[in-house]
OpenMM code with the backbone's topology and positions (N, CA, C; nanometers):
from openmm import Vec3, app, unit

residues = "MET ASN GLU THR LEU LYS ALA LEU LYS GLU ARG ARG SER ILE ARG ARG TYR LYS ASP GLU GLN ILE THR GLU GLU GLN LEU ASN GLN ILE LEU GLU ALA GLY GLU TYR ALA PRO SER GLY MET GLY SER GLN SER ALA ILE MET VAL VAL VAL GLN LYS GLU GLU VAL ILE GLN ARG LEU SER LYS LEU ASN ALA ALA TYR THR GLY ALA PRO ASP SER ASP PRO PHE TYR GLY ALA PRO THR VAL ILE VAL VAL LEU ALA ASP SER ASP ARG VAL THR TYR LEU GLU ASP GLY SER LEU VAL LEU GLY ASN LEU MET ASN ALA ALA TYR ALA VAL GLY VAL SER SER CYS TRP ILE HIS ARG ALA ARG GLU MET PHE MET THR GLU LYS GLY LYS ALA LEU LEU LYS GLU TRP GLY ILE LYS ASP SER TYR VAL GLY ILE GLY ASN CYS ILE LEU GLY TYR TYR ASP SER GLU TYR PRO ALA ALA ARG PRO ARG LYS GLU GLY ARG ILE ILE ARG VAL".split()
positions = [
    Vec3(6.8654, 13.2146, -12.8655),
    Vec3(6.8043, 13.2787, -12.9437),
    Vec3(6.6581, 13.2426, -12.9259),
    Vec3(6.5350, 13.3093, -12.9422),
    Vec3(6.3792, 13.2883, -12.9382),
    Vec3(6.3733, 13.1678, -13.0253),
    Vec3(6.2906, 13.0581, -12.9592),
    Vec3(6.2969, 12.9515, -13.0244),
    Vec3(6.2271, 12.9858, -13.2057),
    Vec3(6.1221, 13.0585, -13.1906),
    Vec3(6.0305, 13.1227, -13.3089),
    Vec3(6.1619, 13.1683, -13.4004),
    Vec3(6.2103, 13.2918, -13.3409),
    Vec3(6.3144, 13.3228, -13.4619),
    Vec3(6.3800, 13.2239, -13.5375),
    Vec3(6.4489, 13.1161, -13.3975),
    Vec3(6.5397, 13.0404, -13.4655),
    Vec3(6.4984, 12.9451, -13.6084),
    Vec3(6.3997, 12.9132, -13.5609),
    Vec3(6.2982, 12.8056, -13.6534),
    Vec3(6.2558, 12.8954, -13.7943),
    Vec3(6.2555, 13.0422, -13.7835),
    Vec3(6.2244, 13.1149, -13.9349),
    Vec3(6.3848, 13.1573, -13.9501),
    Vec3(6.4544, 13.1375, -13.9153),
    Vec3(6.5844, 13.1522, -13.9838),
    Vec3(6.6582, 13.0039, -14.0383),
    Vec3(6.5955, 12.9161, -13.9535),
    Vec3(6.6802, 12.7696, -14.0229),
    Vec3(6.5643, 12.6909, -14.1054),
    Vec3(6.4661, 12.7172, -14.1354),
    Vec3(6.3884, 12.6185, -14.2110),
    Vec3(6.4651, 12.6577, -14.3412),
    Vec3(6.4258, 12.5638, -14.4447),
    Vec3(6.4758, 12.5388, -14.5658),
    Vec3(6.3466, 12.4599, -14.6422),
    Vec3(6.3770, 12.4957, -14.7571),
    Vec3(6.2824, 12.4428, -14.8839),
    Vec3(6.3550, 12.2830, -14.8831),
    Vec3(6.2846, 12.1851, -14.8747),
    Vec3(6.3477, 12.0467, -14.8802),
    Vec3(6.2778, 11.9782, -15.0334),
    Vec3(6.3531, 11.9145, -15.0931),
    Vec3(6.3079, 11.8331, -15.2232),
    Vec3(6.3681, 11.6969, -15.2371),
    Vec3(6.3911, 11.6306, -15.0721),
    Vec3(6.4253, 11.4609, -15.1135),
    Vec3(6.3404, 11.4526, -14.9843),
    Vec3(6.3009, 11.3413, -14.9850),
    Vec3(6.2177, 11.2807, -14.8816),
    Vec3(6.2272, 11.1243, -14.8765),
    Vec3(6.2395, 11.1008, -14.7379),
    Vec3(6.2190, 10.9358, -14.7197),
    Vec3(6.1061, 10.9063, -14.7392),
    Vec3(6.0901, 10.7419, -14.7656),
    Vec3(5.9381, 10.6869, -14.7986),
    Vec3(5.8814, 10.6678, -14.6507),
    Vec3(5.8252, 10.7341, -14.5774),
    Vec3(5.7921, 10.7544, -14.4725),
    Vec3(5.7048, 10.8344, -14.4364),
    Vec3(5.5767, 10.8219, -14.4037),
    Vec3(5.4906, 10.9103, -14.3525),
    Vec3(5.5068, 11.0072, -14.2337),
    Vec3(5.4446, 11.0915, -14.2081),
    Vec3(5.4565, 11.1735, -14.0744),
    Vec3(5.3907, 11.1360, -13.9952),
    Vec3(5.3938, 11.1672, -13.8711),
    Vec3(5.3178, 11.1226, -13.7746),
    Vec3(5.1399, 11.1986, -13.7586),
    Vec3(5.0585, 11.1410, -13.7413),
    Vec3(4.8982, 11.2449, -13.7028),
    Vec3(4.9775, 11.3510, -13.5953),
    Vec3(5.0290, 11.3316, -13.4880),
    Vec3(5.0210, 11.4159, -13.3861),
    Vec3(5.1221, 11.5358, -13.4705),
    Vec3(5.2050, 11.5166, -13.5596),
    Vec3(5.2792, 11.6196, -13.6200),
    Vec3(5.1988, 11.6786, -13.7090),
    Vec3(5.1004, 11.5982, -13.8008),
    Vec3(5.0038, 11.6614, -13.9179),
    Vec3(4.9360, 11.7634, -13.8376),
    Vec3(4.8641, 11.7128, -13.6954),
    Vec3(4.7581, 11.8119, -13.6774),
    Vec3(4.8142, 11.9387, -13.6317),
    Vec3(4.9319, 11.9230, -13.5710),
    Vec3(5.0169, 12.0972, -13.5386),
    Vec3(5.0376, 12.1340, -13.6469),
    Vec3(5.0773, 12.0844, -13.7576),
    Vec3(5.1289, 12.1739, -13.8391),
    Vec3(4.9611, 12.2379, -13.9207),
    Vec3(4.8748, 12.1500, -13.8912),
    Vec3(4.7591, 12.2148, -13.9608),
    Vec3(4.6846, 12.3178, -13.8574),
    Vec3(4.7126, 12.2839, -13.7524),
    Vec3(4.6483, 12.3733, -13.6423),
    Vec3(4.7230, 12.5193, -13.6837),
    Vec3(4.8545, 12.4916, -13.7185),
    Vec3(4.9222, 12.6174, -13.7143),
    Vec3(4.8955, 12.6886, -13.8376),
    Vec3(4.8391, 12.6215, -13.9333),
    Vec3(4.7808, 12.6726, -14.0722),
    Vec3(4.6225, 12.7575, -14.0284),
    Vec3(4.5529, 12.7148, -13.9452),
    Vec3(4.4430, 12.7822, -13.9226),
    Vec3(4.4229, 12.8943, -13.8537),
    Vec3(4.5703, 12.8973, -13.7769),
    Vec3(4.5926, 13.0445, -13.7081),
    Vec3(4.6557, 13.1324, -13.7890),
    Vec3(4.6625, 13.1358, -13.9262),
    Vec3(4.7350, 13.2197, -13.9927),
    Vec3(4.6514, 13.3388, -14.0025),
    Vec3(4.6861, 13.4544, -14.0369),
    Vec3(4.6336, 13.5795, -14.0505),
    Vec3(4.5596, 13.5681, -14.1778),
    Vec3(4.4525, 13.6656, -14.1348),
    Vec3(4.3727, 13.6701, -14.3015),
    Vec3(4.2968, 13.7963, -14.2753),
    Vec3(4.2670, 13.8313, -14.4281),
    Vec3(4.2120, 13.9703, -14.4146),
    Vec3(4.0895, 14.0024, -14.3518),
    Vec3(4.0802, 14.0873, -14.2706),
    Vec3(3.9250, 14.1285, -14.1665),
    Vec3(3.8817, 13.9989, -14.0953),
    Vec3(3.9971, 13.9177, -14.0707),
    Vec3(3.9880, 13.7734, -14.0498),
    Vec3(3.8666, 13.6653, -14.0889),
    Vec3(3.9053, 13.7024, -14.1717),
    Vec3(3.7806, 13.6057, -14.2936),
    Vec3(3.8024, 13.4591, -14.2850),
    Vec3(3.9230, 13.4273, -14.2547),
    Vec3(3.9796, 13.2675, -14.2649),
    Vec3(3.9389, 13.2370, -14.4063),
    Vec3(3.9530, 13.2850, -14.5170),
    Vec3(3.8896, 13.1947, -14.6585),
    Vec3(3.9931, 13.0993, -14.6930),
    Vec3(4.1180, 13.0788, -14.6480),
    Vec3(4.1746, 12.9913, -14.7002),
    Vec3(4.1130, 12.8222, -14.6398),
    Vec3(4.0981, 12.7537, -14.7186),
    Vec3(4.1080, 12.6128, -14.6577),
    Vec3(4.2423, 12.5359, -14.7049),
    Vec3(4.2451, 12.4083, -14.6596),
    Vec3(4.3501, 12.2959, -14.6529),
    Vec3(4.3148, 12.1630, -14.6780),
    Vec3(4.3158, 12.0943, -14.8033),
    Vec3(4.2947, 11.9602, -14.8216),
    Vec3(4.4174, 11.8626, -14.8160),
    Vec3(4.4253, 11.8059, -14.7171),
    Vec3(4.5014, 11.7109, -14.6510),
    Vec3(4.5267, 11.5849, -14.7673),
    Vec3(4.5892, 11.5681, -14.8237),
    Vec3(4.6204, 11.4051, -14.9141),
    Vec3(4.7401, 11.3337, -14.8836),
    Vec3(4.7093, 11.1961, -14.8271),
    Vec3(4.8110, 11.1002, -14.7996),
    Vec3(4.8106, 10.9995, -14.8619),
    Vec3(4.7144, 10.9963, -14.9793),
    Vec3(4.7052, 10.8810, -15.0524),
    Vec3(4.7647, 10.8973, -15.1503),
    Vec3(4.8397, 10.7892, -15.1785),
    Vec3(4.9779, 10.7582, -15.2761),
    Vec3(4.9175, 10.7924, -15.4042),
    Vec3(4.7931, 10.7510, -15.4750),
    Vec3(4.7125, 10.7652, -15.5776),
    Vec3(4.6527, 10.8971, -15.5976),
    Vec3(4.6166, 10.9763, -15.4853),
    Vec3(4.5676, 11.1292, -15.5466),
    Vec3(4.7048, 11.1732, -15.5112),
    Vec3(4.8313, 11.1470, -15.4680),
    Vec3(4.8972, 11.2615, -15.4714),
    Vec3(4.9801, 11.2528, -15.6056),
    Vec3(4.9743, 11.1539, -15.6806),
    Vec3(4.9947, 11.1122, -15.7692),
    Vec3(4.9301, 11.1724, -15.8977),
    Vec3(4.8200, 11.1638, -15.8973),
    Vec3(4.6926, 11.2471, -15.9703),
    Vec3(4.7462, 11.3823, -15.9582),
    Vec3(4.7649, 11.4352, -15.8529),
    Vec3(4.8163, 11.5822, -15.8261),
    Vec3(4.9331, 11.6208, -15.8697),
    Vec3(5.0322, 11.5125, -15.8457),
    Vec3(5.1537, 11.5298, -15.9271),
    Vec3(5.1606, 11.5427, -16.0841),
    Vec3(5.0495, 11.4686, -16.1378),
    Vec3(5.0420, 11.4905, -16.3216),
    Vec3(5.0298, 11.6191, -16.3260),
    Vec3(4.8963, 11.6453, -16.2513),
    Vec3(4.8223, 11.7798, -16.3069),
    Vec3(4.9325, 11.8964, -16.2654),
    Vec3(5.0118, 11.9203, -16.1812),
    Vec3(5.1011, 12.0152, -16.1494),
    Vec3(5.2320, 11.9784, -16.2409),
    Vec3(5.2832, 11.8305, -16.2938),
    Vec3(5.3895, 11.8321, -16.3707),
    Vec3(5.3814, 11.8770, -16.5449),
    Vec3(5.2440, 11.8765, -16.5533),
    Vec3(5.2159, 11.9870, -16.6875),
    Vec3(5.2183, 12.1095, -16.7042),
    Vec3(5.2994, 12.1615, -16.6108),
    Vec3(5.3103, 12.2875, -16.6371),
    Vec3(5.4547, 12.3258, -16.5862),
    Vec3(5.5221, 12.2110, -16.5859),
    Vec3(5.6681, 12.2183, -16.5272),
    Vec3(5.7604, 12.2155, -16.6551),
    Vec3(5.7152, 12.1733, -16.7662),
    Vec3(5.8189, 12.1241, -16.8936),
    Vec3(5.8488, 12.0084, -16.8807),
    Vec3(5.8187, 11.9293, -16.7789),
    Vec3(5.9007, 11.8051, -16.7922),
    Vec3(5.7349, 11.7438, -16.6924),
    Vec3(5.6891, 11.6892, -16.8074),
    Vec3(5.5682, 11.5852, -16.7773),
    Vec3(5.5679, 11.5135, -16.6871),
    Vec3(5.6803, 11.4261, -16.7197),
    Vec3(5.6763, 11.2679, -16.6418),
    Vec3(5.7544, 11.3140, -16.5409),
    Vec3(5.7828, 11.4223, -16.4901),
    Vec3(5.8593, 11.4465, -16.3417),
    Vec3(5.7710, 11.4298, -16.2233),
    Vec3(5.7947, 11.4316, -16.0960),
    Vec3(5.7268, 11.4432, -15.9773),
    Vec3(5.7802, 11.5504, -15.9256),
    Vec3(5.7063, 11.6740, -15.9297),
    Vec3(5.7069, 11.8253, -15.8749),
    Vec3(5.6903, 11.8220, -15.7215),
    Vec3(5.6189, 11.6859, -15.6414),
    Vec3(5.6111, 11.6402, -15.5264),
    Vec3(5.7306, 11.5976, -15.4606),
    Vec3(5.8300, 11.5583, -15.5296),
    Vec3(5.9387, 11.4916, -15.5209),
    Vec3(5.9376, 11.3693, -15.4024),
    Vec3(5.8329, 11.2704, -15.4229),
    Vec3(5.8413, 11.1693, -15.3172),
    Vec3(5.7908, 11.2131, -15.1872),
    Vec3(5.7218, 11.3349, -15.1626),
    Vec3(5.6632, 11.3837, -15.0178),
    Vec3(5.5741, 11.2888, -15.0079),
    Vec3(5.5309, 11.2076, -14.8942),
    Vec3(5.4364, 11.1525, -14.8623),
    Vec3(5.2733, 11.2331, -14.8250),
    Vec3(5.3312, 11.3670, -14.8022),
    Vec3(5.1762, 11.4418, -14.7557),
    Vec3(5.1888, 11.5747, -14.8262),
    Vec3(5.0739, 11.6014, -14.8908),
    Vec3(5.0659, 11.7044, -14.9733),
    Vec3(4.9606, 11.7562, -14.8991),
    Vec3(4.9502, 11.9091, -14.8491),
    Vec3(4.8459, 11.9809, -14.8175),
    Vec3(4.8131, 12.0999, -14.9263),
    Vec3(4.7011, 12.0679, -15.0064),
    Vec3(4.6777, 12.1713, -15.0875),
    Vec3(4.5963, 12.2882, -15.0261),
    Vec3(4.6392, 12.4192, -15.0491),
    Vec3(4.5560, 12.5210, -14.9933),
    Vec3(4.4587, 12.6202, -15.1163),
    Vec3(4.3927, 12.6395, -15.0619),
    Vec3(4.3037, 12.6946, -15.1640),
    Vec3(4.2186, 12.7952, -15.1035),
    Vec3(4.1823, 12.9275, -15.1614),
    Vec3(4.1287, 13.0230, -15.0875),
    Vec3(3.9809, 13.0574, -15.1498),
    Vec3(3.9151, 13.1438, -15.1168),
    Vec3(3.7705, 13.1881, -15.1944),
    Vec3(3.8218, 13.2903, -15.2615),
    Vec3(3.7944, 13.3232, -15.3939),
    Vec3(3.8379, 13.4122, -15.4803),
    Vec3(3.7172, 13.5301, -15.4583),
    Vec3(3.5970, 13.5022, -15.3770),
    Vec3(3.4975, 13.5995, -15.3927),
    Vec3(3.5581, 13.7121, -15.2525),
    Vec3(3.6881, 13.6943, -15.1966),
    Vec3(3.7439, 13.7411, -15.1069),
    Vec3(3.8642, 13.8150, -15.1500),
    Vec3(3.8692, 13.9827, -15.1047),
    Vec3(3.9881, 14.0599, -15.1709),
    Vec3(4.1101, 14.0065, -15.1785),
    Vec3(4.1302, 13.9427, -15.0147),
    Vec3(4.2506, 13.9342, -14.9803),
    Vec3(4.2958, 13.7498, -15.0093),
    Vec3(4.2104, 13.6917, -15.0970),
    Vec3(4.2198, 13.5649, -15.1005),
    Vec3(4.3743, 13.5086, -15.1149),
    Vec3(4.4356, 13.5377, -15.2025),
    Vec3(4.5792, 13.5380, -15.2340),
    Vec3(4.6650, 13.5584, -15.1173),
    Vec3(4.6717, 13.6557, -15.0960),
    Vec3(4.7126, 13.6937, -14.9385),
    Vec3(4.6882, 13.5871, -14.8050),
    Vec3(4.5747, 13.5550, -14.8086),
    Vec3(4.5233, 13.4723, -14.7089),
    Vec3(4.5884, 13.3224, -14.7021),
    Vec3(4.5488, 13.2862, -14.8356),
    Vec3(4.6291, 13.1206, -14.8814),
    Vec3(4.7900, 13.1291, -14.8556),
    Vec3(4.8537, 13.2456, -14.8938),
    Vec3(4.9714, 13.2628, -14.8792),
    Vec3(5.0470, 13.2671, -14.7286),
    Vec3(4.9665, 13.3569, -14.6533),
    Vec3(4.9952, 13.3315, -14.4920),
    Vec3(4.9983, 13.2184, -14.4798),
    Vec3(4.8878, 13.1007, -14.5019),
    Vec3(4.8927, 12.9704, -14.4266),
    Vec3(4.9618, 12.9056, -14.4629),
    Vec3(5.0385, 12.9188, -14.6040),
    Vec3(5.1332, 12.8462, -14.6298),
    Vec3(5.2553, 12.8871, -14.5520),
    Vec3(5.2756, 12.9935, -14.5447),
    Vec3(5.3956, 13.0247, -14.4299),
    Vec3(5.3857, 12.9795, -14.3478),
    Vec3(5.2477, 12.9872, -14.2687),
    Vec3(5.2621, 12.8822, -14.1180),
    Vec3(5.2500, 12.7532, -14.1208),
    Vec3(5.2141, 12.6851, -14.2163),
    Vec3(5.2490, 12.5624, -14.2595),
    Vec3(5.3875, 12.5126, -14.2807),
    Vec3(5.4649, 12.5919, -14.3287),
    Vec3(5.5809, 12.5502, -14.3639),
    Vec3(5.6513, 12.5844, -14.2153),
    Vec3(5.6656, 12.6925, -14.1304),
    Vec3(5.7107, 12.7337, -14.0249),
    Vec3(5.6869, 12.6336, -13.9301),
    Vec3(5.5634, 12.5729, -13.9011),
    Vec3(5.5298, 12.4752, -13.7931),
    Vec3(5.6078, 12.3320, -13.8267),
    Vec3(5.5960, 12.3070, -13.9663),
    Vec3(5.6669, 12.1940, -14.0034),
    Vec3(5.8145, 12.1917, -13.9490),
    Vec3(5.8653, 12.2961, -13.9682),
    Vec3(6.0045, 12.2829, -13.9417),
    Vec3(6.0199, 12.2927, -13.7504),
    Vec3(5.9360, 12.3359, -13.7179),
    Vec3(5.9137, 12.3574, -13.5474),
    Vec3(5.9013, 12.1854, -13.4995),
    Vec3(5.8171, 12.1327, -13.5582),
    Vec3(5.7873, 11.9919, -13.5045),
    Vec3(5.9063, 11.8622, -13.5746),
    Vec3(5.9868, 11.9025, -13.6631),
    Vec3(6.0899, 11.8218, -13.6939),
    Vec3(6.0499, 11.7396, -13.8333),
    Vec3(5.9695, 11.8584, -13.9186),
    Vec3(5.9316, 11.8008, -14.0846),
    Vec3(5.9346, 11.8893, -14.1479),
    Vec3(6.0236, 11.8163, -14.2516),
    Vec3(6.0863, 11.8946, -14.3766),
    Vec3(5.9447, 11.9424, -14.4691),
    Vec3(5.9558, 12.0647, -14.5460),
    Vec3(5.8576, 12.0907, -14.6164),
    Vec3(5.9186, 12.1755, -14.7389),
    Vec3(5.8126, 12.1929, -14.8320),
    Vec3(5.8553, 12.2851, -14.9719),
    Vec3(5.7263, 12.3285, -15.0123),
    Vec3(5.7269, 12.4748, -15.0527),
    Vec3(5.6196, 12.5387, -15.1239),
    Vec3(5.6307, 12.4904, -15.2891),
    Vec3(5.5210, 12.3884, -15.3347),
    Vec3(5.4980, 12.3859, -15.4541),
    Vec3(5.4079, 12.4694, -15.5746),
    Vec3(5.4682, 12.5192, -15.6264),
    Vec3(5.3525, 12.6584, -15.6784),
    Vec3(5.2546, 12.5806, -15.7830),
    Vec3(5.1953, 12.6473, -15.9080),
    Vec3(5.1082, 12.5939, -15.9804),
    Vec3(4.9665, 12.5151, -15.9416),
    Vec3(4.9521, 12.5492, -15.8050),
    Vec3(4.8449, 12.5380, -15.7774),
    Vec3(4.7191, 12.5851, -15.8476),
    Vec3(4.7309, 12.7084, -15.8486),
    Vec3(4.6276, 12.7736, -15.9589),
    Vec3(4.6001, 12.6950, -16.0724),
    Vec3(4.7023, 12.6878, -16.1502),
    Vec3(4.6750, 12.6254, -16.2815),
    Vec3(4.6268, 12.4631, -16.2615),
    Vec3(4.6728, 12.4019, -16.1676),
    Vec3(4.6205, 12.2681, -16.1822),
    Vec3(4.4612, 12.2952, -16.1527),
    Vec3(4.4401, 12.3568, -16.0642),
    Vec3(4.2802, 12.3515, -16.0445),
    Vec3(4.1618, 12.4428, -16.1168),
    Vec3(4.2505, 12.4560, -16.2400),
    Vec3(4.1657, 12.5627, -16.3197),
    Vec3(4.1532, 12.4380, -16.4784),
    Vec3(4.2283, 12.3266, -16.4914),
    Vec3(4.1977, 12.2464, -16.5576),
    Vec3(4.0465, 12.1545, -16.5450),
    Vec3(4.0284, 12.0812, -16.6205),
    Vec3(3.8850, 11.9935, -16.6124),
    Vec3(3.9191, 11.9152, -16.4936),
    Vec3(4.0584, 11.8282, -16.5231),
    Vec3(4.0716, 11.7362, -16.4109),
    Vec3(4.0293, 11.8220, -16.2606),
    Vec3(4.1291, 11.9123, -16.2655),
    Vec3(4.1534, 11.9919, -16.1090),
    Vec3(4.0044, 12.0488, -16.0990),
    Vec3(3.8950, 12.0925, -16.1745),
    Vec3(3.8077, 12.1180, -16.1012),
    Vec3(3.7163, 11.9748, -16.0561),
    Vec3(3.7186, 11.8904, -16.1630),
    Vec3(3.6635, 11.7503, -16.0745),
    Vec3(3.6947, 11.7351, -15.9836),
    Vec3(3.8311, 11.7190, -15.9452),
    Vec3(3.8761, 11.7084, -15.7687),
    Vec3(3.8199, 11.7993, -15.6952),
    Vec3(3.8025, 11.9065, -15.7242),
    Vec3(3.7132, 11.9870, -15.6547),
    Vec3(3.5975, 11.9480, -15.6374),
    Vec3(3.5257, 11.9280, -15.6880),
    Vec3(3.3653, 11.8839, -15.7010),
    Vec3(3.3719, 11.7735, -15.5876),
    Vec3(3.4750, 11.6775, -15.6522),
    Vec3(3.4806, 11.5758, -15.5547),
    Vec3(3.5151, 11.5644, -15.4328),
    Vec3(3.5589, 11.6775, -15.4010),
    Vec3(3.6121, 11.7080, -15.2677),
    Vec3(3.5063, 11.7678, -15.1769),
    Vec3(3.3984, 11.8261, -15.2823),
    Vec3(3.3098, 11.9206, -15.2184),
    Vec3(3.3345, 12.0801, -15.2007),
    Vec3(3.4523, 12.1395, -15.3115),
    Vec3(3.4648, 12.2247, -15.2606),
    Vec3(3.3897, 12.3404, -15.3786),
    Vec3(3.3696, 12.4700, -15.3244),
    Vec3(3.2773, 12.5099, -15.4519),
    Vec3(3.3925, 12.5720, -15.5299),
    Vec3(3.3059, 12.6467, -15.6558),
    Vec3(3.3642, 12.7053, -15.7464),
    Vec3(3.4382, 12.8080, -15.7423),
    Vec3(3.4066, 12.8948, -15.6457),
    Vec3(3.4891, 13.0059, -15.6221),
    Vec3(3.6663, 12.9969, -15.5350),
    Vec3(3.6620, 12.8769, -15.5438),
    Vec3(3.7920, 12.8639, -15.4980),
    Vec3(3.9044, 12.8164, -15.5822),
    Vec3(4.0038, 12.8884, -15.5705),
    Vec3(4.1143, 12.8862, -15.6405),
    Vec3(4.2521, 12.8058, -15.5511),
    Vec3(4.3302, 12.7722, -15.6393),
    Vec3(4.4591, 12.7068, -15.5665),
    Vec3(4.5811, 12.8266, -15.5274),
    Vec3(4.6327, 12.8278, -15.4127),
    Vec3(4.7309, 12.9188, -15.3886),
    Vec3(4.8638, 12.8300, -15.4017),
    Vec3(4.8808, 12.7382, -15.3685),
    Vec3(4.9737, 12.6536, -15.3315),
    Vec3(4.9406, 12.5100, -15.2682),
    Vec3(5.0989, 12.4202, -15.2776),
    Vec3(5.0583, 12.3229, -15.2527),
    Vec3(5.2037, 12.2780, -15.1408),
    Vec3(5.1687, 12.2443, -15.0369),
    Vec3(5.2525, 12.2103, -14.9128),
    Vec3(5.3479, 12.0800, -14.9186),
    Vec3(5.4280, 12.0629, -14.9249),
    Vec3(5.4653, 11.8761, -14.9527),
    Vec3(5.5250, 11.8754, -14.8045),
    Vec3(5.5093, 11.7780, -14.7670),
    Vec3(5.5665, 11.7530, -14.5934),
    Vec3(5.6254, 11.6285, -14.5993),
    Vec3(5.7476, 11.6015, -14.5202),
    Vec3(5.7976, 11.4711, -14.4989),
    Vec3(5.9062, 11.4528, -14.4326),
    Vec3(5.9850, 11.3700, -14.3986),
    Vec3(6.1489, 11.3646, -14.3414),
    Vec3(6.2596, 11.3628, -14.4259),
    Vec3(6.3399, 11.4517, -14.4160),
    Vec3(6.4503, 11.4348, -14.5016),
    Vec3(6.5361, 11.3470, -14.5200),
    Vec3(6.5667, 11.3381, -14.6331),
    Vec3(6.6478, 11.1624, -14.6638),
    Vec3(6.8032, 11.2229, -14.6558),
    Vec3(6.8690, 11.3380, -14.6116),
    Vec3(6.9793, 11.3674, -14.5972),
    Vec3(7.0280, 11.4554, -14.4796),
    Vec3(7.1307, 11.5140, -14.4937),
    Vec3(7.1761, 11.6289, -14.4099),
    Vec3(7.1207, 11.7219, -14.4286),
    Vec3(7.0604, 11.8053, -14.3317),
    Vec3(6.9853, 11.9001, -14.3602),
    Vec3(7.0396, 12.0213, -14.4200),
    Vec3(7.0508, 12.1196, -14.4901),
    Vec3(7.0766, 12.2047, -14.5794),
    Vec3(7.1109, 12.3409, -14.4905),
    Vec3(7.1943, 12.4348, -14.4890),
    Vec3(7.2277, 12.5242, -14.4438),
    Vec3(7.1688, 12.6330, -14.5276),
    Vec3(7.2078, 12.7538, -14.4861),
    Vec3(7.1285, 12.8711, -14.5271),
    Vec3(7.1933, 12.9385, -14.5873),
    Vec3(7.1663, 12.9924, -14.7507),
    Vec3(7.2688, 13.0690, -14.7902),
    Vec3(7.2884, 13.2154, -14.7263),
    Vec3(7.4182, 13.2735, -14.7933),
    Vec3(7.4469, 13.4165, -14.7091),
    Vec3(7.3189, 13.4807, -14.7820),
    Vec3(7.2702, 13.5451, -14.6728),
    Vec3(7.1524, 13.6948, -14.7069),
    Vec3(7.1977, 13.8044, -14.8263),
    Vec3(7.1479, 13.8575, -14.9142),
    Vec3(7.2002, 13.9413, -15.0235),
    Vec3(7.1776, 14.0640, -14.9413),
    Vec3(7.2425, 14.1529, -14.9834),
    Vec3(7.2835, 14.2924, -14.9314),
    Vec3(7.1763, 14.3688, -14.9608),
    Vec3(7.1219, 14.4737, -14.9030),
    Vec3(7.0443, 14.5751, -14.9667),
    Vec3(6.9059, 14.5558, -14.9664),
    Vec3(6.8851, 14.4609, -14.9103),
    Vec3(6.7190, 14.4269, -14.8891),
    Vec3(6.6609, 14.4743, -14.7700),
    Vec3(6.6946, 14.5631, -14.7138),
    Vec3(6.6638, 14.6204, -14.5737),
    Vec3(6.6799, 14.7925, -14.6184),
    Vec3(6.5598, 14.8833, -14.6483),
    Vec3(6.5949, 15.0335, -14.6675),
    Vec3(6.5347, 15.0981, -14.5231),
    Vec3(6.6091, 15.1847, -14.4494),
    Vec3(6.5400, 15.2412, -14.3679),
    Vec3(6.5021, 15.3920, -14.4137),
    Vec3(6.3860, 15.4575, -14.3912),
    Vec3(6.3893, 15.5971, -14.4260),
    Vec3(6.3631, 15.6504, -14.3158),
] * unit.nanometer
topology = app.Topology()
chain = topology.addChain("A")
for resn in residues:
    res = topology.addResidue(resn, chain)
    for name in ("N", "CA", "C"):
        topology.addAtom(name, app.Element.getBySymbol(name[0]), res)
């Protein structure tokens, strides 16, 4: 089977990570794939903020957990790397642009031996005063909104198999 198609079929969202940082080489390959995601009219409006400092990840985790109904939980599941994807809301296709970046990040991660998961609620995180303060601290202008968080790390167990696919999801006319 074609390696790309194989990766697309086998990649899973992972929520258990080893306490071990991914390599710089793997990270750079994943980020490069994110840069090559399609975007509306080639605008490349989405940006990626790489977070590997534990204290910053904890700040982000608390912001995210506030919207889960379990404010003391870790919605990043102990992953050692978080890539925050934001996009410029001045662009009509900002949501799609950022979503495509996230898809590329997760598929590239699998291709280079890294596990990943899309963690939602980035929009809510960066609408708060604390979230806005982080964006300002990072030098990101106000028109950028959170699209999603991509957590990365090494899975600490046996990699899960795919669930059977639901019937009726393809309609040919």
